[in-house]
C-alpha positions as CSV (number, residue, x, y, z in Angstrom):
1,M,0.0,0.0,0.0
2,A,1.3,3.4,-0.9
3,T,0.8,6.5,1.2
4,K,1.7,10.2,0.7
5,N,3.9,12.1,3.1
6,T,4.6,15.7,2.3
7,T,7.5,16.2,4.8
8,F,9.2,12.9,4.0
9,T,11.2,14.4,1.1
10,M,11.8,18.0,1.9
11,N,12.6,18.1,5.6
12,E,16.2,19.2,5.6
13,S,16.6,19.9,9.3
14,F,19.1,18.3,11.6
15,P,19.5,18.3,15.4
16,M,22.5,20.3,16.7
17,N,22.8,18.5,20.0
18,A,24.4,15.4,18.6
19,W,27.9,14.0,17.9
20,Y,28.8,14.1,14.2
21,A,31.8,12.4,12.6
22,V,34.0,15.0,11.0
23,A,37.0,13.0,9.9
24,W,38.7,9.6,10.0
25,D,41.5,9.5,12.6
26,V,44.1,9.3,9.9
27,E,42.8,12.4,8.1
28,L,43.5,14.7,11.0
29,K,47.1,15.9,11.2
30,H,49.1,18.8,12.4
31,A,47.7,20.9,9.6
32,L,44.5,22.9,9.1
33,L,41.6,20.9,7.7
34,P,38.4,22.8,6.8
35,R,35.0,21.0,7.1
36,T,31.5,22.4,6.9
37,I,29.2,20.6,9.5
38,C,25.5,21.5,9.8
39,N,26.0,24.6,7.7
40,K,28.8,25.8,10.1
41,A,32.4,26.2,8.8
42,L,34.9,24.5,11.1
43,V,38.7,24.2,11.0
44,L,40.2,21.1,12.5
45,Y,43.8,20.2,13.4
46,R,45.9,18.2,15.8
47,K,48.1,19.9,18.4
48,L,51.7,18.8,18.6
49,D,50.7,16.3,21.3
50,G,48.2,14.8,19.0
51,T,45.1,16.2,20.7
52,A,42.3,17.1,18.2
53,V,40.9,20.7,18.0
54,A,37.8,22.1,16.3
55,L,37.4,25.9,15.9
56,E,35.0,28.2,14.1
57,D,36.6,28.8,10.7
58,A,36.3,32.6,10.6
59,C,38.7,35.1,12.0
60,W,37.2,37.5,14.5
61,H,38.7,40.5,12.7
62,R,37.6,40.2,9.1
63,L,36.1,36.8,8.9
64,L,38.7,35.2,6.6
65,P,38.6,31.5,7.1
66,L,41.3,30.5,9.5
67,S,41.9,27.4,7.4
68,K,43.5,29.9,4.9
69,G,46.2,30.6,7.5
70,N,48.7,28.3,9.1
71,L,49.8,26.6,12.3
72,R,52.7,27.9,14.4
73,G,53.1,25.2,17.0
74,D,49.6,24.8,18.5
75,T,48.6,28.4,17.5
76,V,46.4,29.2,14.5
77,V,47.7,32.2,12.6
78,C,45.2,34.1,10.4
79,G,46.4,34.3,6.8
80,Y,45.1,37.9,6.4
81,H,46.4,40.1,9.2
82,G,48.2,37.6,11.4
83,L,45.9,37.4,14.4
84,E,46.7,34.4,16.5
85,Y,44.4,32.0,18.3
86,N,45.0,29.2,20.8
87,N,43.3,25.9,20.8
88,E,40.4,27.3,22.9
89,G,39.7,29.9,20.2
90,Q,41.0,32.8,22.3
91,C,43.0,35.5,20.4
92,T,46.5,35.7,21.9
93,Y,48.0,38.3,19.5
94,M,46.9,41.3,17.4
95,P,49.3,43.2,15.1
96,S,50.3,46.7,16.2
97,Q,48.2,46.5,19.3
98,E,49.4,46.1,22.9
99,T,45.9,45.5,24.4
100,I,43.9,42.5,23.0
101,N,40.2,43.0,22.9
102,P,38.7,40.4,25.3
103,S,35.9,39.7,22.9
104,A,38.4,38.6,20.3
105,C,37.7,34.9,20.0
106,V,36.3,32.2,17.8
107,R,34.0,29.4,18.9
108,S,35.7,26.2,20.1
109,Y,33.7,22.9,19.7
110,P,33.8,19.8,21.9
111,I,35.8,17.2,19.9
112,V,36.7,13.5,20.7
113,E,38.1,10.4,19.0
114,K,36.3,7.1,19.2
115,Y,36.0,4.0,17.0
116,R,38.6,5.5,14.6
117,F,36.4,8.6,13.9
118,V,36.8,12.1,15.1
119,W,33.5,13.4,16.4
120,V,32.3,17.0,17.0
121,W,29.4,18.3,19.1
122,M,27.7,21.2,17.3
123,G,25.1,22.2,19.9
124,D,25.2,23.3,23.6
125,P,28.7,22.3,24.9
126,A,27.1,21.6,28.3
127,L,25.2,18.7,26.8
128,A,28.2,17.1,25.1
129,D,28.1,13.7,26.8
130,T,30.5,11.3,25.1
131,R,28.2,8.4,26.1
132,K,25.9,9.6,23.4
133,I,28.4,8.8,20.6
134,P,26.8,6.0,18.6
135,D,28.2,2.5,19.1
136,M,30.5,1.6,16.2
137,H,33.0,-0.5,18.2
138,W,33.4,-3.0,15.4
139,N,35.6,-0.4,13.7
140,S,38.3,-0.6,16.5
141,D,37.6,-4.0,18.1
142,P,40.6,-6.4,17.8
143,E,38.1,-9.3,17.3
144,W,37.1,-7.6,14.0
145,A,39.1,-6.4,11.0
146,G,38.3,-3.9,8.3
147,D,38.6,-0.4,6.9
148,G,36.6,2.2,5.1
149,K,36.5,5.7,3.5
150,M,34.6,9.0,3.5
151,I,32.5,10.1,0.5
152,E,31.4,13.6,-0.1
153,V,27.9,13.2,-1.5
154,K,25.9,16.0,-3.2
155,C,22.6,15.2,-1.5
156,N,20.7,15.7,1.8
157,Y,22.0,13.4,4.5
158,R,18.6,11.9,5.0
159,L,18.5,10.5,1.5
160,V,21.6,8.4,2.4
161,V,19.8,7.2,5.6
162,D,16.8,6.3,3.5
163,N,19.0,4.3,1.1
164,L,20.6,2.3,3.9
165,M,17.3,1.6,5.8
166,D,15.8,-0.1,2.7
167,L,18.2,-2.6,1.1
168,T,15.6,-3.6,-1.5
169,H,17.5,-1.4,-3.9
170,E,20.4,-3.9,-3.8
171,T,18.4,-6.1,-6.2
172,F,18.4,-3.4,-8.9
173,V,21.4,-1.1,-8.2
174,H,23.9,-3.8,-7.1
175,S,22.7,-6.8,-9.1
176,E,26.3,-7.9,-10.1
177,S,27.6,-8.0,-6.5
178,I,25.3,-8.2,-3.5
179,G,21.9,-8.0,-5.0
180,D,19.4,-10.6,-6.0
181,R,15.6,-11.1,-6.2
182,N,15.6,-12.6,-2.7
183,V,16.3,-9.2,-1.1
184,A,13.3,-7.6,-2.8
185,E,11.0,-10.5,-2.1
186,A,11.9,-11.6,1.4
187,P,9.7,-10.5,4.3
188,F,11.1,-8.2,7.0
189,D,10.3,-6.9,10.5
190,V,10.6,-3.3,11.8
191,H,11.1,-2.4,15.5
192,Y,11.7,1.1,16.9
193,D,11.9,3.2,20.0
194,D,12.5,6.9,20.7
195,K,16.1,6.7,19.4
196,T,16.5,3.7,17.2
197,A,14.8,1.8,14.4
198,T,15.7,-1.7,13.3
199,V,14.9,-3.6,10.1
200,T,15.5,-7.3,10.2
201,R,15.4,-9.5,7.0
202,W,16.3,-13.2,6.7
203,M,16.5,-15.0,3.4
204,R,16.7,-18.8,4.0
205,G,17.8,-21.5,1.7
206,I,18.9,-19.3,-1.1
207,K,21.8,-19.2,-3.6
208,P,24.4,-16.7,-2.3
209,P,25.0,-13.6,-4.5
210,P,28.6,-13.3,-6.0
211,F,30.0,-11.1,-3.2
212,W,28.9,-13.4,-0.4
213,H,29.8,-16.6,-2.3
214,R,33.4,-15.4,-2.6
215,Q,33.5,-14.4,1.1
216,L,32.1,-17.7,2.3
217,N,34.6,-19.6,0.3
218,K,37.5,-17.8,2.0
219,K,36.4,-19.6,5.2
220,L,34.5,-22.7,4.0
221,K,34.6,-24.3,0.6
222,F,30.9,-24.5,-0.1
223,D,28.8,-24.1,-3.2
224,G,25.3,-24.9,-1.8
225,L,22.4,-22.9,-0.4
226,V,22.8,-20.4,2.4
227,D,20.8,-18.5,5.0
228,R,21.5,-14.8,4.5
229,W,20.7,-12.0,6.9
230,Q,20.5,-8.2,7.0
231,I,19.9,-6.5,10.4
232,I,19.8,-2.8,9.9
233,K,19.9,-0.6,13.0
234,F,19.5,3.2,12.8
235,E,20.5,5.4,15.7
236,A,19.5,9.0,15.6
237,P,20.3,11.2,14.0
238,C,22.4,9.7,11.3
239,T,24.2,6.4,12.1
240,V,23.2,3.1,10.5
241,N,25.0,-0.1,11.4
242,I,24.2,-3.2,9.3
243,D,24.8,-6.8,10.6
244,V,25.2,-8.8,7.4
245,G,26.4,-12.3,6.4
246,V,25.6,-15.8,5.1
247,A,25.8,-19.2,6.6
248,I,25.3,-22.7,5.3
249,T,21.5,-23.2,5.4
250,N,20.0,-25.0,8.3
251,T,23.1,-24.7,10.5
252,G,21.5,-22.5,13.1
253,A,22.3,-18.9,11.9
254,P,18.7,-17.6,12.5
255,Q,19.0,-19.0,16.1
256,G,22.3,-17.3,16.7
257,D,24.9,-19.9,15.6
258,R,26.9,-18.3,12.8
259,S,29.9,-20.6,13.0
260,Q,29.2,-22.1,9.6
261,G,29.2,-18.8,7.8
262,V,30.8,-15.4,7.5
263,N,29.7,-12.2,9.3
264,G,30.3,-8.6,8.6
265,Y,29.2,-5.2,9.8
266,V,28.6,-2.3,7.4
267,L,29.2,0.8,9.5
268,N,27.8,4.1,8.3
269,T,27.5,7.5,9.9
270,I,26.3,10.3,7.6
271,T,27.2,13.9,8.7
272,P,25.1,16.8,7.2
273,S,27.5,19.4,5.7
274,T,24.9,21.7,4.1
275,N,21.2,21.2,3.4
276,Q,22.1,19.4,0.2
277,T,25.6,17.9,0.8
278,C,26.9,15.4,3.3
279,Y,30.0,13.5,4.5
280,Y,29.4,9.8,4.3
281,F,31.7,7.8,6.6
282,W,31.6,4.1,6.1
283,A,33.6,1.0,7.0
284,F,33.2,-2.8,6.5
285,S,34.4,-4.9,9.4
286,R,34.5,-8.8,9.5
287,N,35.1,-11.4,12.1
288,Y,36.9,-13.9,9.9
289,N,40.4,-14.0,8.2
290,L,41.4,-11.3,10.6
291,K,45.1,-11.2,9.6
292,D,44.5,-11.4,5.8
293,Q,45.3,-7.8,4.7
294,S,44.4,-8.8,1.1
295,N,40.9,-9.7,2.2
296,T,40.6,-6.3,3.9
297,T,41.8,-4.5,0.8
298,E,39.5,-6.6,-1.4
299,L,36.5,-5.8,0.8
300,K,37.3,-2.1,0.9
301,D,37.6,-1.9,-2.9
302,G,34.5,-3.9,-3.4
303,V,32.4,-1.8,-1.1
304,T,33.8,1.3,-2.6
305,S,32.5,0.2,-6.0
306,I,29.1,-0.6,-4.5
307,F,28.8,2.7,-2.8
308,A,29.9,4.6,-5.9
309,Q,26.7,3.2,-7.5
310,D,24.6,4.5,-4.6
311,E,26.3,7.9,-4.9
312,I,25.1,8.2,-8.6
313,I,21.5,7.3,-7.6
314,L,21.4,9.6,-4.6
315,E,22.8,12.7,-6.4
316,A,20.4,12.1,-9.3
317,Q,17.6,11.8,-6.7
318,Q,18.6,15.1,-5.1
319,K,18.6,16.9,-8.5
320,A,15.1,15.5,-9.3
321,I,13.9,16.8,-5.9
322,N,15.3,20.2,-6.6
323,A,13.6,20.3,-10.0
324,N,10.3,19.2,-8.5
325,P,10.0,21.1,-5.2
326,T,6.3,20.6,-4.8
327,R,6.3,16.9,-5.5
328,E,5.7,14.4,-2.7
329,F,7.2,11.0,-1.9
330,Y,5.0,8.0,-2.0
331,N,5.9,5.5,0.8
332,L,5.6,1.8,0.3
333,N,5.9,-1.0,2.9
334,I,9.6,-1.2,2.2
335,D,10.0,2.4,3.4
336,A,8.9,1.6,6.9
337,G,12.4,1.7,8.4
338,A,13.3,4.9,6.6
339,M,10.0,6.5,7.7
340,W,10.7,5.7,11.4
341,A,14.2,7.0,11.1
342,R,12.9,10.3,9.8
343,R,10.2,10.5,12.5
344,I,12.7,9.9,15.3
345,T,15.1,12.6,13.9
346,D,12.2,15.0,13.4
347,K,11.3,14.6,17.1
348,L,14.8,15.5,18.1
349,V,14.7,18.6,16.0
350,E,11.2,19.5,17.4
351,L,12.4,19.1,21.0
352,E,15.4,21.4,20.3
353,N,13.2,24.1,18.7
354,Q,11.0,24.2,21.9
355,Y,13.8,26.0,23.7
């Protein structure tokens, strides 16, 4: 059954009181890195001791982006008139002036590193509780191995969340790798609470698609039927972790015994940059062949190709939305997970707007 929902397409808002990934840990160096998060320009860098810093990317004096300047030790030097700022955003030097205006500062943002990502809190600093960082421990857990990338996608971040919450598109967009008709035809369950939404799909006794057939044969030489699973968990406002894998059919995978199969996690956190652009951080972690670097590289390259196909679809979708601003989305049963993800995020925005 199809239903209309006017706000489903065009709601471009995002909560500010949230942790957003701004960089992979390896991206951040002792150099100025500009990133736009939630329509706010930031400049990121590491101090000499390795500590991460996030400042407003606009000099107090004439608003030139500080990222156009340089670092002198741990001090940011504006590239226009040489004003200097410490890691807390306070101006410590003004040219030709003995007295520094006490209002001369730029905003400093709470910033932490966890699960190989660098996270920034864009809202009220007093609410920046690190326990609210979404769980992505598979990305740094020694019992799992993997890697990933960041993609700059020219679409609203919610379109990426939509894409991940409904994997029916695999059948049509990724038919040569992970997609087959079973994904589109298999039943699924949706559960939700005030912060998360989970879509669970089991495909039992099927022929594995090419990607999973290759992965299973790295652990078990097997060419028969498998049970395949996709357990997609959204955590507001923009993190989607997907428990995926295949196991030899009728060996207990649906009941929790995955020993006769291979298991991975597709880790995704999508950070709004502007209303129509986002940073898409992803990783693929596995719990088999942990020391096989070639397997890690193969998976990273394979998922890169898969997500490049999604990028084409999402950017074309955003262009179509822009060209048809009064059009509405129609929601099918397969959109249930995405609809709940949007409703949960809308509620966060609504609560913030009450204050």
